[in-house]
N, C-alpha and C positions, 0 to 999 in steps of 0.2 A: 727466498721469499722473506720479506721483512715481517716483523711481528704484527705491525698494524695491518698488513695485507692478510695475514692469517686470521686475525680477529674479524676483519671485515668479511672475509670469505665464510667464516663460521656463522656470523650473523645473517649473511645472505642465505646460507643453507637452512638455518632455523626459520627464516622468513618463508622460504620455499616450502618447508614442511608444514608450517602453519597454514599457508594458502592452499596446499594440497588437502589438508584436513578439512578446511572450509569448503573447498570445491567438492570433495568426495562425500563427506559425511555431514556437512553443515555444522561442524564442530570447531569452535574457536578456542584453541588451547590457551592462548594468552588471556582471553576474557575469563576462562574458567579458573585459571590460577591466580590472577591478580584483580579481577573485577572488570566491569564494563566501563572503559574510559577513565579509570582511576589515574592518578599521576604516574604510578609505576608502569601501567600498561601503555600510557602515552609516551613515556620515556623509551620503553622497549620498541614501540612502533617507530619512533623517531630515530633511534639507533639503527634499526634494520633499514630504514629508508636512506639514511646517510651511508650506510654500508653498501647499499645497492648502487648509489652514485659513485662511491669509491671503487667498486668492482668494475665499473666502466673503464677506469684507468688500467686495471689488470689486463683487460683485453688487448691493450696497445703496448704493454711492457715487452721489451725484447731482451729479457734476462737470459 
């Protein structure tokens, strides 16, 4: 697995944990740590979203 794949997978896992916390406890970890829609939190959300799109590619890799 290439390093970019590992980074993308790590960010997808982080995103899944954040969504799990929101769904179960109505608790947004990113918002708590970095503020509500600050530039840093927006960057994190964007990176997680891009990683989710990259992870689609991982489904079809035949390594």
